[in-house]
SEGUFI-305646 format. One record per residue (C-alpha): residue number from 1; residue in one letter; chain; y, z, x. Coordinates in nm, 2 decimals, decimal comma. Each point is the difference from the previous one (the first is absolute). Layout:
SEGUFI-305646
resi:NUM | resn:a | chain:A | py:Y | pz:Z | px:X;
...
This chain:
SEGUFI-305646
resi:1 | resn:m | chain:A | py:0,57 | pz:-1,92 | px:1,34;
resi:2 | resn:s | chain:A | py:-0,16 | pz:0,30 | px:0,06;
resi:3 | resn:l | chain:A | py:0,03 | pz:0,31 | px:-0,21;
resi:4 | resn:k | chain:A | py:0,25 | pz:0,28 | px:0,14;
resi:5 | resn:t | chain:A | py:-0,15 | pz:0,31 | px:0,10;
resi:6 | resn:r | chain:A | py:0,15 | pz:0,36 | px:0,00;
resi:7 | resn:h | chain:A | py:-0,11 | pz:0,27 | px:0,23;
resi:8 | resn:w | chain:A | py:-0,07 | pz:0,37 | px:-0,10;
resi:9 | resn:d | chain:A | py:-0,05 | pz:0,29 | px:0,23;
resi:10 | resn:r | chain:A | py:0,12 | pz:0,33 | px:-0,15;
resi:11 | resn:l | chain:A | py:-0,26 | pz:0,19 | px:0,21;
resi:12 | resn:g | chain:A | py:0,03 | pz:-0,13 | px:0,33;
resi:13 | resn:n | chain:A | py:-0,34 | pz:-0,11 | px:0,04;
resi:14 | resn:g | chain:A | py:0,03 | pz:-0,38 | px:0,00;
resi:15 | resn:g | chain:A | py:0,09 | pz:-0,03 | px:-0,36;
resi:16 | resn:l | chain:A | py:-0,11 | pz:-0,30 | px:-0,22;
resi:17 | resn:t | chain:A | py:0,14 | pz:-0,35 | px:-0,01;
resi:18 | resn:f | chain:A | py:0,03 | pz:-0,14 | px:-0,36;
resi:19 | resn:t | chain:A | py:0,05 | pz:-0,35 | px:-0,14;
resi:20 | resn:e | chain:A | py:0,29 | pz:0,01 | px:-0,24;
resi:21 | resn:l | chain:A | py:-0,26 | pz:-0,16 | px:-0,23;
resi:22 | resn:g | chain:A | py:-0,28 | pz:0,21 | px:-0,08;
resi:23 | resn:f | chain:A | py:-0,31 | pz:-0,08 | px:-0,23;
resi:24 | resn:g | chain:A | py:-0,07 | pz:0,26 | px:-0,30;
resi:25 | resn:t | chain:A | py:-0,35 | pz:-0,06 | px:-0,06;
resi:26 | resn:a | chain:A | py:-0,02 | pz:0,14 | px:-0,34;
resi:27 | resn:p | chain:A | py:-0,05 | pz:-0,35 | px:-0,15;
resi:28 | resn:l | chain:A | py:-0,31 | pz:-0,03 | px:0,22;
resi:29 | resn:g | chain:A | py:-0,15 | pz:0,28 | px:-0,22;
resi:30 | resn:n | chain:A | py:0,03 | pz:-0,24 | px:-0,31;
resi:31 | resn:l | chain:A | py:0,27 | pz:0,15 | px:-0,17;
resi:32 | resn:y | chain:A | py:0,08 | pz:-0,15 | px:-0,31;
resi:33 | resn:r | chain:A | py:-0,24 | pz:-0,29 | px:0,07;
resi:34 | resn:a | chain:A | py:-0,31 | pz:-0,07 | px:0,19;
resi:35 | resn:i | chain:A | py:0,01 | pz:-0,20 | px:0,31;
resi:36 | resn:s | chain:A | py:-0,31 | pz:-0,14 | px:0,21;
resi:37 | resn:d | chain:A | py:-0,07 | pz:0,11 | px:0,33;
resi:38 | resn:e | chain:A | py:0,09 | pz:-0,32 | px:0,14;
resi:39 | resn:d | chain:A | py:0,35 | pz:-0,01 | px:-0,16;
resi:40 | resn:a | chain:A | py:0,06 | pz:0,36 | px:0,13;
resi:41 | resn:r | chain:A | py:-0,10 | pz:-0,12 | px:0,34;
resi:42 | resn:a | chain:A | py:0,23 | pz:-0,31 | px:-0,03;
resi:43 | resn:v | chain:A | py:0,31 | pz:0,22 | px:-0,07;
resi:44 | resn:l | chain:A | py:-0,06 | pz:0,22 | px:0,29;
resi:45 | resn:d | chain:A | py:-0,05 | pz:-0,29 | px:0,22;
resi:46 | resn:a | chain:A | py:0,33 | pz:-0,15 | px:-0,12;
resi:47 | resn:a | chain:A | py:0,17 | pz:0,32 | px:0,10;
resi:48 | resn:w | chain:A | py:-0,15 | pz:0,01 | px:0,32;
resi:49 | resn:e | chain:A | py:0,11 | pz:-0,37 | px:0,09;
resi:50 | resn:g | chain:A | py:0,33 | pz:0,09 | px:-0,13;
resi:51 | resn:g | chain:A | py:0,06 | pz:0,27 | px:0,25;
resi:52 | resn:v | chain:A | py:-0,06 | pz:0,33 | px:-0,24;
resi:53 | resn:r | chain:A | py:-0,16 | pz:0,27 | px:0,21;
resi:54 | resn:y | chain:A | py:0,05 | pz:0,30 | px:-0,22;
resi:55 | resn:y | chain:A | py:-0,25 | pz:0,07 | px:-0,29;
resi:56 | resn:d | chain:A | py:-0,01 | pz:0,27 | px:-0,25;
resi:57 | resn:t | chain:A | py:-0,29 | pz:0,11 | px:-0,21;
resi:58 | resn:a | chain:A | py:-0,11 | pz:0,30 | px:-0,19;
resi:59 | resn:p | chain:A | py:-0,36 | pz:0,13 | px:-0,14;
resi:60 | resn:l | chain:A | py:0,15 | pz:-0,05 | px:-0,35;
resi:61 | resn:y | chain:A | py:0,05 | pz:-0,37 | px:0,05;
resi:62 | resn:g | chain:A | py:-0,30 | pz:-0,16 | px:-0,18;
resi:63 | resn:l | chain:A | py:-0,17 | pz:0,36 | px:0,01;
resi:64 | resn:g | chain:A | py:-0,10 | pz:-0,09 | px:0,37;
resi:65 | resn:l | chain:A | py:0,00 | pz:-0,39 | px:-0,03;
resi:66 | resn:s | chain:A | py:0,33 | pz:-0,05 | px:0,18;
resi:67 | resn:e | chain:A | py:-0,11 | pz:0,19 | px:0,31;
resi:68 | resn:t | chain:A | py:-0,35 | pz:-0,18 | px:0,00;
resi:69 | resn:r | chain:A | py:0,17 | pz:-0,33 | px:-0,02;
resi:70 | resn:l | chain:A | py:0,23 | pz:0,07 | px:0,27;
resi:71 | resn:n | chain:A | py:-0,33 | pz:0,10 | px:0,23;
resi:72 | resn:p | chain:A | py:-0,14 | pz:-0,35 | px:0,12;
resi:73 | resn:f | chain:A | py:0,37 | pz:-0,14 | px:-0,01;
resi:74 | resn:l | chain:A | py:0,11 | pz:0,28 | px:0,28;
resi:75 | resn:r | chain:A | py:-0,33 | pz:0,00 | px:0,18;
resi:76 | resn:g | chain:A | py:0,07 | pz:-0,29 | px:0,23;
resi:77 | resn:k | chain:A | py:0,38 | pz:0,10 | px:0,06;
resi:78 | resn:p | chain:A | py:0,11 | pz:0,19 | px:0,31;
resi:79 | resn:r | chain:A | py:0,06 | pz:0,34 | px:-0,11;
resi:80 | resn:n | chain:A | py:0,33 | pz:0,04 | px:0,18;
resi:81 | resn:d | chain:A | py:0,15 | pz:-0,32 | px:-0,18;
resi:82 | resn:y | chain:A | py:0,06 | pz:0,18 | px:-0,35;
resi:83 | resn:v | chain:A | py:0,11 | pz:0,28 | px:-0,17;
resi:84 | resn:l | chain:A | py:-0,25 | pz:0,16 | px:-0,29;
resi:85 | resn:s | chain:A | py:0,09 | pz:0,26 | px:-0,25;
resi:86 | resn:t | chain:A | py:-0,21 | pz:0,16 | px:-0,26;
resi:87 | resn:k | chain:A | py:0,02 | pz:0,31 | px:-0,23;
resi:88 | resn:v | chain:A | py:-0,15 | pz:0,32 | px:-0,11;
resi:89 | resn:g | chain:A | py:0,02 | pz:0,20 | px:-0,28;
resi:90 | resn:r | chain:A | py:-0,28 | pz:-0,16 | px:-0,23;
resi:91 | resn:l | chain:A | py:-0,36 | pz:0,01 | px:0,06;
resi:92 | resn:i | chain:A | py:-0,18 | pz:-0,32 | px:-0,15;
resi:93 | resn:q | chain:A | py:-0,36 | pz:0,11 | px:-0,12;
resi:94 | resn:h | chain:A | py:-0,29 | pz:-0,20 | px:-0,15;
resi:95 | resn:c | chain:A | py:-0,03 | pz:0,05 | px:-0,37;
resi:96 | resn:a | chain:A | py:-0,16 | pz:-0,14 | px:-0,33;
resi:97 | resn:p | chain:A | py:0,15 | pz:-0,33 | px:-0,13;
resi:98 | resn:e | chain:A | py:0,17 | pz:0,16 | px:-0,29;
resi:99 | resn:f | chain:A | py:0,19 | pz:0,25 | px:0,21;
resi:100 | resn:r | chain:A | py:0,13 | pz:-0,28 | px:0,25;
resi:101 | resn:a | chain:A | py:0,38 | pz:0,05 | px:0,07;
resi:102 | resn:g | chain:A | py:0,29 | pz:-0,25 | px:-0,04;
resi:103 | resn:e | chain:A | py:-0,15 | pz:-0,20 | px:-0,30;
resi:104 | resn:g | chain:A | py:0,25 | pz:-0,27 | px:-0,08;
resi:105 | resn:k | chain:A | py:0,16 | pz:0,05 | px:0,35;
resi:106 | resn:w | chain:A | py:-0,27 | pz:-0,06 | px:0,26;
resi:107 | resn:f | chain:A | py:-0,23 | pz:-0,30 | px:-0,09;
resi:108 | resn:e | chain:A | py:-0,35 | pz:-0,05 | px:0,12;
resi:109 | resn:v | chain:A | py:0,02 | pz:0,30 | px:0,25;
resi:110 | resn:p | chain:A | py:-0,28 | pz:0,25 | px:0,08;
resi:111 | resn:q | chain:A | py:-0,12 | pz:0,25 | px:-0,25;
resi:112 | resn:r | chain:A | py:0,21 | pz:0,29 | px:0,14;
resi:113 | resn:r | chain:A | py:0,23 | pz:0,27 | px:-0,13;
resi:114 | resn:e | chain:A | py:0,27 | pz:0,17 | px:0,18;
resi:115 | resn:h | chain:A | py:0,06 | pz:0,36 | px:0,05;
resi:116 | resn:f | chain:A | py:0,30 | pz:0,14 | px:0,12;
resi:117 | resn:d | chain:A | py:-0,05 | pz:0,24 | px:0,29;
resi:118 | resn:y | chain:A | py:0,33 | pz:0,10 | px:0,23;
resi:119 | resn:s | chain:A | py:-0,22 | pz:0,28 | px:0,16;
resi:120 | resn:y | chain:A | py:-0,09 | pz:0,03 | px:0,40;
resi:121 | resn:d | chain:A | py:-0,33 | pz:-0,13 | px:-0,06;
resi:122 | resn:g | chain:A | py:0,10 | pz:-0,24 | px:-0,26;
resi:123 | resn:v | chain:A | py:0,23 | pz:-0,19 | px:0,23;
resi:124 | resn:m | chain:A | py:-0,28 | pz:0,03 | px:0,29;
resi:125 | resn:r | chain:A | py:-0,24 | pz:-0,16 | px:-0,20;
resi:126 | resn:s | chain:A | py:0,21 | pz:-0,24 | px:-0,14;
resi:127 | resn:v | chain:A | py:0,10 | pz:-0,12 | px:0,36;
resi:128 | resn:e | chain:A | py:-0,38 | pz:-0,02 | px:0,12;
resi:129 | resn:h | chain:A | py:-0,06 | pz:-0,21 | px:-0,34;
resi:130 | resn:s | chain:A | py:0,27 | pz:-0,24 | px:0,12;
resi:131 | resn:f | chain:A | py:-0,11 | pz:-0,04 | px:0,32;
resi:132 | resn:s | chain:A | py:-0,34 | pz:-0,10 | px:-0,11;
resi:133 | resn:r | chain:A | py:0,13 | pz:-0,26 | px:-0,25;
resi:134 | resn:l | chain:A | py:0,25 | pz:-0,16 | px:0,23;
resi:135 | resn:g | chain:A | py:-0,23 | pz:0,00 | px:0,31;
resi:136 | resn:v | chain:A | py:0,27 | pz:0,07 | px:0,24;
resi:137 | resn:d | chain:A | py:0,04 | pz:0,25 | px:0,30;
resi:138 | resn:r | chain:A | py:0,35 | pz:0,11 | px:-0,07;
resi:139 | resn:i | chain:A | py:0,24 | pz:0,04 | px:-0,31;
resi:140 | resn:d | chain:A | py:0,37 | pz:0,01 | px:0,11;
resi:141 | resn:i | chain:A | py:0,16 | pz:0,16 | px:-0,31;
resi:142 | resn:l | chain:A | py:-0,13 | pz:0,23 | px:-0,27;
resi:143 | resn:y | chain:A | py:0,19 | pz:0,03 | px:-0,29;
resi:144 | resn:v | chain:A | py:-0,06 | pz:0,24 | px:-0,29;
resi:145 | resn:h | chain:A | py:-0,01 | pz:-0,19 | px:-0,28;
resi:146 | resn:d | chain:A | py:0,17 | pz:0,07 | px:-0,37;
resi:147 | resn:l | chain:A | py:0,11 | pz:0,33 | px:0,01;
resi:148 | resn:c | chain:A | py:0,27 | pz:-0,11 | px:-0,27;
resi:149 | resn:v | chain:A | py:0,11 | pz:0,04 | px:-0,36;
resi:150 | resn:f | chain:A | py:-0,11 | pz:-0,37 | px:-0,04;
resi:151 | resn:t | chain:A | py:-0,35 | pz:0,09 | px:0,06;
resi:152 | resn:h | chain:A | py:-0,06 | pz:0,32 | px:-0,14;
resi:153 | resn:g | chain:A | py:0,20 | pz:-0,03 | px:-0,31;
resi:154 | resn:s | chain:A | py:0,27 | pz:0,29 | px:0,02;
resi:155 | resn:k | chain:A | py:0,22 | pz:0,16 | px:0,28;
resi:156 | resn:a | chain:A | py:-0,23 | pz:0,33 | px:-0,06;
resi:157 | resn:a | chain:A | py:-0,31 | pz:-0,20 | px:0,07;
resi:158 | resn:s | chain:A | py:0,17 | pz:-0,14 | px:0,29;
resi:159 | resn:d | chain:A | py:0,10 | pz:0,31 | px:0,14;
resi:160 | resn:m | chain:A | py:-0,32 | pz:0,15 | px:-0,04;
resi:161 | resn:r | chain:A | py:-0,16 | pz:-0,25 | px:0,20;
resi:162 | resn:i | chain:A | py:0,25 | pz:0,04 | px:0,28;
resi:163 | resn:e | chain:A | py:-0,07 | pz:0,37 | px:0,01;
resi:164 | resn:e | chain:A | py:-0,37 | pz:-0,08 | px:0,03;
resi:165 | resn:f | chain:A | py:0,07 | pz:-0,23 | px:0,30;
resi:166 | resn:f | chain:A | py:0,15 | pz:0,26 | px:0,16;
resi:167 | resn:g | chain:A | py:-0,17 | pz:0,31 | px:-0,13;
resi:168 | resn:a | chain:A | py:-0,35 | pz:-0,15 | px:0,05;
resi:169 | resn:r | chain:A | py:0,08 | pz:-0,14 | px:0,32;
resi:170 | resn:g | chain:A | py:-0,01 | pz:-0,36 | px:-0,03;
resi:171 | resn:y | chain:A | py:0,33 | pz:-0,02 | px:0,21;
resi:172 | resn:d | chain:A | py:-0,17 | pz:0,21 | px:0,25;
resi:173 | resn:a | chain:A | py:-0,26 | pz:-0,26 | px:0,01;
resi:174 | resn:m | chain:A | py:0,20 | pz:-0,30 | px:0,05;
resi:175 | resn:v | chain:A | py:0,18 | pz:0,19 | px:0,28;
resi:176 | resn:s | chain:A | py:-0,30 | pz:0,10 | px:0,17;
resi:177 | resn:l | chain:A | py:-0,10 | pz:-0,37 | px:-0,02;
resi:178 | resn:r | chain:A | py:0,33 | pz:-0,11 | px:0,18;
resi:179 | resn:d | chain:A | py:0,00 | pz:0,27 | px:0,26;
resi:180 | resn:q | chain:A | py:-0,36 | pz:-0,12 | px:0,09;
resi:181 | resn:g | chain:A | py:0,09 | pz:-0,35 | px:0,01;
resi:182 | resn:v | chain:A | py:-0,22 | pz:-0,11 | px:-0,27;
resi:183 | resn:v | chain:A | py:0,31 | pz:-0,17 | px:-0,18;
resi:184 | resn:r | chain:A | py:0,33 | pz:-0,08 | px:0,16;
resi:185 | resn:a | chain:A | py:0,22 | pz:0,10 | px:-0,27;
resi:186 | resn:i | chain:A | py:0,00 | pz:0,20 | px:-0,32;
resi:187 | resn:g | chain:A | py:0,22 | pz:-0,04 | px:-0,34;
resi:188 | resn:g | chain:A | py:-0,03 | pz:-0,08 | px:-0,38;
resi:189 | resn:g | chain:A | py:-0,05 | pz:-0,28 | px:-0,22;
resi:190 | resn:i | chain:A | py:0,21 | pz:0,09 | px:-0,31;
resi:191 | resn:n | chain:A | py:0,17 | pz:-0,14 | px:-0,30;
resi:192 | resn:e | chain:A | py:0,31 | pz:0,23 | px:0,01;
resi:193 | resn:w | chain:A | py:0,24 | pz:0,07 | px:0,26;
resi:194 | resn:e | chain:A | py:0,06 | pz:0,34 | px:-0,13;
resi:195 | resn:v | chain:A | py:-0,37 | pz:0,10 | px:0,08;
resi:196 | resn:c | chain:A | py:0,04 | pz:-0,18 | px:0,35;
resi:197 | resn:q | chain:A | py:0,29 | pz:0,23 | px:0,06;
resi:198 | resn:t | chain:A | py:-0,19 | pz:0,31 | px:-0,09;
resi:199 | resn:l | chain:A | py:-0,28 | pz:-0,08 | px:0,23;
resi:200 | resn:a | chain:A | py:0,26 | pz:-0,08 | px:0,29;
resi:201 | resn:e | chain:A | py:0,17 | pz:0,36 | px:-0,08;
resi:202 | resn:r | chain:A | py:-0,35 | pz:0,16 | px:0,02;
resi:203 | resn:g | chain:A | py:-0,17 | pz:-0,16 | px:0,26;
resi:204 | resn:d | chain:A | py:-0,01 | pz:-0,22 | px:0,32;
resi:205 | resn:f | chain:A | py:-0,06 | pz:-0,35 | px:-0,12;
resi:206 | resn:d | chain:A | py:0,07 | pz:-0,35 | px:0,20;
resi:207 | resn:l | chain:A | py:0,02 | pz:-0,25 | px:-0,27;
resi:208 | resn:f | chain:A | py:0,00 | pz:-0,05 | px:-0,36;
resi:209 | resn:l | chain:A | py:-0,11 | pz:-0,29 | px:-0,19;
resi:210 | resn:l | chain:A | py:0,25 | pz:0,00 | px:-0,32;
resi:211 | resn:a | chain:A | py:-0,06 | pz:-0,23 | px:-0,28;
resi:212 | resn:g | chain:A | py:0,25 | pz:-0,16 | px:-0,17;
resi:213 | resn:r | chain:A | py:0,27 | pz:0,27 | px:0,07;
resi:214 | resn:y | chain:A | py:0,24 | pz:-0,16 | px:0,21;
resi:215 | resn:t | chain:A | py:0,04 | pz:-0,36 | px:-0,11;
resi:216 | resn:l | chain:A | py:0,29 | pz:-0,24 | px:-0,11;
resi:217 | resn:l | chain:A | py:-0,05 | pz:0,17 | px:-0,35;
resi:218 | resn:e | chain:A | py:-0,03 | pz:0,36 | px:0,11;
resi:219 | resn:q | chain:A | py:0,18 | pz:0,19 | px:0,29;
resi:220 | resn:t | chain:A | py:0,03 | pz:0,35 | px:-0,09;
resi:221 | resn:a | chain:A | py:-0,20 | pz:0,08 | px:0,29;
resi:222 | resn:l | chain:A | py:0,31 | pz:-0,01 | px:0,18;
resi:223 | resn:d | chain:A | py:0,12 | pz:0,33 | px:-0,14;
resi:224 | resn:t | chain:A | py:-0,18 | pz:0,23 | px:0,21;
resi:225 | resn:f | chain:A | py:-0,34 | pz:-0,14 | px:0,10;
resi:226 | resn:l | chain:A | py:0,07 | pz:-0,30 | px:0,21;
resi:227 | resn:p | chain:A | py:0,25 | pz:0,21 | px:0,22;
resi:228 | resn:l | chain:A | py:-0,26 | pz:0,27 | px:0,07;
resi:229 | resn:c | chain:A | py:-0,23 | pz:-0,26 | px:0,11;
resi:230 | resn:e | chain:A | py:0,27 | pz:-0,14 | px:0,23;
resi:231 | resn:s | chain:A | py:0,05 | pz:0,37 | px:0,14;
resi:232 | resn:r | chain:A | py:-0,36 | pz:0,05 | px:0,07;
resi:233 | resn:g | chain:A | py:-0,06 | pz:-0,34 | px:0,12;
resi:234 | resn:i | chain:A | py:-0,28 | pz:-0,04 | px:-0,29;
resi:235 | resn:g | chain:A | py:-0,09 | pz:-0,39 | px:-0,08;
resi:236 | resn:i | chain:A | py:0,01 | pz:-0,16 | px:-0,32;
resi:237 | resn:v | chain:A | py:-0,21 | pz:-0,27 | px:-0,15;
resi:238 | resn:t | chain:A | py:0,08 | pz:-0,12 | px:-0,31;
resi:239 | resn:g | chain:A | py:-0,27 | pz:-0,11 | px:-0,26;
resi:240 | resn:g | chain:A | py:0,08 | pz:-0,20 | px:-0,31;
resi:241 | resn:p | chain:A | py:0,34 | pz:-0,16 | px:0,11;
resi:242 | resn:y | chain:A | py:0,00 | pz:-0,19 | px:-0,30;
resi:243 | resn:n | chain:A | py:-0,03 | pz:0,28 | px:-0,24;
resi:244 | resn:s | chain:A | py:-0,33 | pz:-0,12 | px:-0,15;
resi:245 | resn:g | chain:A | py:0,12 | pz:-0,37 | px:0,00;
resi:246 | resn:i | chain:A | py:0,32 | pz:-0,04 | px:-0,18;
resi:247 | resn:l | chain:A | py:0,21 | pz:-0,04 | px:0,33;
resi:248 | resn:a | chain:A | py:-0,27 | pz:-0,30 | px:0,10;
resi:249 | resn:t | chain:A | py:-0,02 | pz:-0,15 | px:-0,34;
resi:250 | resn:g | chain:A | py:0,37 | pz:0,05 | px:-0,13;
resi:251 | resn:a | chain:A | py:0,08 | pz:0,12 | px:-0,33;
resi:252 | resn:k | chain:A | py:-0,25 | pz:-0,22 | px:-0,22;
resi:253 | resn:p | chain:A | py:-0,15 | pz:0,12 | px:-0,32;
resi:254 | resn:g | chain:A | py:-0,28 | pz:0,22 | px:0,07;
resi:255 | resn:a | chain:A | py:0,13 | pz:0,10 | px:0,34;
resi:256 | resn:f | chain:A | py:-0,13 | pz:0,34 | px:0,14;
resi:257 | resn:y | chain:A | py:0,19 | pz:0,29 | px:0,14;
resi:258 | resn:n | chain:A | py:-0,18 | pz:0,29 | px:0,10;
resi:259 | resn:y | chain:A | py:-0,33 | pz:-0,10 | px:-0,14;
resi:260 | resn:d | chain:A | py:0,15 | pz:-0,06 | px:-0,35;
resi:261 | resn:p | chain:A | py:0,18 | pz:-0,25 | px:-0,18;
resi:262 | resn:a | chain:A | py:0,37 | pz:0,01 | px:0,16;
resi:263 | resn:p | chain:A | py:0,27 | pz:0,15 | px:-0,25;
resi:264 | resn:a | chain:A | py:0,31 | pz:-0,18 | px:-0,08;
resi:265 | resn:e | chain:A | py:0,23 | pz:0,16 | px:0,23;
resi:266 | resn:i | chain:A | py:-0,24 | pz:-0,09 | px:0,29;
resi:267 | resn:l | chain:A | py:-0,03 | pz:-0,36 | px:-0,12;
resi:268 | resn:d | chain:A | py:0,40 | pz:-0,02 | px:0,01;
resi:269 | resn:r | chain:A | py:0,02 | pz:0,14 | px:0,34;
resi:270 | resn:v | chain:A | py:-0,28 | pz:-0,21 | px:0,13;
resi:271 | resn:n | chain:A | py:0,19 | pz:-0,30 | px:-0,14;
resi:272 | resn:r | chain:A | py:0,33 | pz:0,08 | px:0,16;
resi:273 | resn:i | chain:A | py:-0,17 | pz:0,08 | px:0,35;
resi:274 | resn:e | chain:A | py:-0,16 | pz:-0,34 | px:-0,03;
resi:275 | resn:a | chain:A | py:0,33 | pz:-0,18 | px:-0,06;
resi:276 | resn:v | chain:A | py:0,14 | pz:0,13 | px:0,30;
resi:277 | resn:c | chain:A | py:-0,29 | pz:-0,10 | px:0,20;
resi:278 | resn:k | chain:A | py:0,02 | pz:-0,36 | px:-0,13;
resi:279 | resn:d | chain:A | py:0,38 | pz:0,01 | px:0,09;
resi:280 | resn:h | chain:A | py:-0,11 | pz:0,05 | px:0,36;
resi:281 | resn:g | chain:A | py:-0,29 | pz:-0,22 | px:-0,01;
resi:282 | resn:v | chain:A | py:-0,24 | pz:0,26 | px:0,03;
resi:283 | resn:a | chain:A | py:-0,34 | pz:0,06 | px:-0,19;
resi:284 | resn:m | chain:A | py:0,01 | pz:0,35 | px:-0,15;
resi:285 | resn:v | chain:A | py:-0,34 | pz:0,07 | px:0,09;
resi:286 | resn:n | chain:A | py:0,10 | pz:-0,04 | px:0,37;
resi:287 | resn:a | chain:A | py:0,30 | pz:0,23 | px:-0,04;
resi:288 | resn:a | chain:A | py:-0,23 | pz:0,26 | px:-0,16;
resi:289 | resn:f | chain:A | py:-0,23 | pz:-0,02 | px:0,27;
resi:290 | resn:q | chain:A | py:0,25 | pz:0,05 | px:0,27;
resi:291 | resn:f | chain:A | py:0,20 | pz:0,23 | px:-0,16;
resi:292 | resn:p | chain:A | py:-0,19 | pz:0,34 | px:0,08;
resi:293 | resn:l | chain:A | py:0,01 | pz:-0,11 | px:0,37;
resi:294 | resn:l | chain:A | py:0,34 | pz:0,02 | px:0,02;
resi:295 | resn:h | chain:A | py:-0,03 | pz:0,37 | px:-0,01;
resi:296 | resn:p | chain:A | py:-0,05 | pz:0,15 | px:0,38;
resi:297 | resn:a | chain:A | py:-0,30 | pz:0,22 | px:-0,11;
resi:298 | resn:h | chain:A | py:-0,22 | pz:-0,28 | px:-0,14;
resi:299 | resn:v | chain:A | py:-0,26 | pz:-0,17 | px:0,22;
resi:300 | resn:a | chain:A | py:-0,18 | pz:-0,22 | px:-0,23;
resi:301 | resn:v | chain:A | py:-0,03 | pz:-0,14 | px:-0,34;
resi:302 | resn:i | chain:A | py:-0,36 | pz:-0,07 | px:-0,20;
resi:303 | resn:p | chain:A | py:0,04 | pz:-0,20 | px:-0,29;
resi:304 | resn:g | chain:A | py:-0,29 | pz:-0,07 | px:-0,21;
resi:305 | resn:g | chain:A | py:-0,18 | pz:-0,33 | px:0,02;
resi:306 | resn:q | chain:A | py:-0,34 | pz:-0,13 | px:-0,14;
resi:307 | resn:g | chain:A | py:-0,03 | pz:-0,35 | px:0,10;
resi:308 | resn:v | chain:A | py:0,10 | pz:-0,22 | px:0,31;
resi:309 | resn:s | chain:A | py:0,32 | pz:-0,14 | px:-0,21;
resi:310 | resn:e | chain:A | py:0,13 | pz:0,36 | px:-0,05;
resi:311 | resn:m | chain:A | py:-0,07 | pz:0,08 | px:0,39;
resi:312 | resn:a | chain:A | py:0,18 | pz:-0,33 | px:0,07;
resi:313 | resn:g | chain:A | py:0,30 | pz:0,11 | px:-0,20;
resi:314 | resn:n | chain:A | py:0,04 | pz:0,36 | px:0,15;
resi:315 | resn:l | chain:A | py:-0,03 | pz:-0,18 | px:0,34;
resi:316 | resn:k | chain:A | py:0,28 | pz:-0,22 | px:-0,10;
resi:317 | resn:a | chain:A | py:0,22 | pz:0,28 | px:-0,15;
resi:318 | resn:a | chain:A | py:-0,05 | pz:0,22 | px:0,36;
resi:319 | resn:q | chain:A | py:0,12 | pz:-0,30 | px:0,19;
resi:320 | resn:a | chain:A | py:0,29 | pz:-0,09 | px:-0,22;
resi:321 | resn:e | chain:A | py:0,36 | pz:-0,01 | px:0,13;
resi:322 | resn:i | chain:A | py:0,22 | pz:0,22 | px:-0,22;
resi:323 | resn:p | chain:A | py:0,39 | pz:-0,02 | px:0,05;
resi:324 | resn:r | chain:A | py:0,16 | pz:0,31 | px:0,02;
resi:325 | resn:d | chain:A | py:0,26 | pz:-0,09 | px:-0,28;
resi:326 | resn:l | chain:A | py:-0,26 | pz:0,03 | px:-0,26;
resi:327 | resn:w | chain:A | py:-0,03 | pz:0,34 | px:0,06;
resi:328 | resn:a | chain:A | py:0,38 | pz:0,06 | px:-0,02;
resi:329 | resn:d | chain:A | py:0,00 | pz:-0,18 | px:-0,33;
resi:330 | resn:l | chain:A | py:-0,27 | pz:0,20 | px:-0,16;
resi:331 | resn:k | chain:A | py:0,21 | pz:0,29 | px:0,09;
resi:332 | resn:a | chain:A | py:0,32 | pz:-0,13 | px:-0,11;
resi:333 | resn:q | chain:A | py:-0,17 | pz:-0,07 | px:-0,35;
resi:334 | resn:g | chain:A | py:-0,14 | pz:0,35 | px:-0,02;
resi:335 | resn:l | chain:A | py:-0,34 | pz:-0,13 | px:0,04;
resi:336 | resn:m | chain:A | py:-0,08 | pz:0,20 | px:0,34;
resi:337 | resn:r | chain:A | py:0,10 | pz:0,31 | px:0,11;
resi:338 | resn:e | chain:A | py:0,31 | pz:0,02 | px:0,22;
resi:339 | resn:d | chain:A | py:-0,19 | pz:0,24 | px:0,24;
resi:340 | resn:a | chain:A | py:-0,31 | pz:-0,22 | px:0,04;
resi:341 | resn:p | chain:A | py:-0,01 | pz:-0,13 | px:0,36;
resi:342 | resn:a | chain:A | py:0,05 | pz:-0,38 | px:0,03;
């Protein structure tokens, strides 16, 4: 069974065709544990053989390692056969070992540090560096990365970075790259839908990669953000569909939700969701993967996956049959919003 695809063409320029299952390549940057070049290539090969044709990366992931690992993999692939996105907002700079960024998060990566730069020059330099690391002739989507509270620590700091992005003309640089045809689309890779909405209200964006904010556990994006996207033809890619793992592992001891141990109320809610899934003979992880795709603005879901077994699980989730009655029962038990498309 091949992967389903979704075509997006907001700008009337032919658009992009996404596989509903995409590959988020943060794990290729040795996120939380180191993997070998051979293991990284094995996961990429398994994804391609399974039909995955959307690959998302960023300079941050492994401080450049994710992009450089994609380079030999993509080199032999016909360029029109896949969609590629990367991000701007950070410049990755060589540094002394004691200043290396991401200790405890990125393992066995180059001695580099990150420098936030949302200016016109910063965006242009970041894109040039990404082209060099990736070795490709075209990047399809450029996302501004992490303008959110989660990254910068407070709403005030997030707002300051948003002002920098518009005031120092990083946004203008992205629009110029799109107008020149250097990239096909622009957007944001963000952890909070509220920040995505702010960007959408201030600029002309095509796609948002929203991490963990429209899932079986969280649907407040339905209030205002997702209707705005529908009205403007903005596409949504969901990252983190399992909310850091708990929707894949279940509410077991030590399960993670939003990068931290899950609180009691989340554990209880997940147990109740899983019970409904079991009643319908559905693995909760499969339902969690497919839930965002029920919303018409969505074009792809990109769960993590550091090994071949995780990729096999993602492929299985993307191809699973989910009975409609499951969604109706989740709504009936108050575990899914009534206005969530199903």
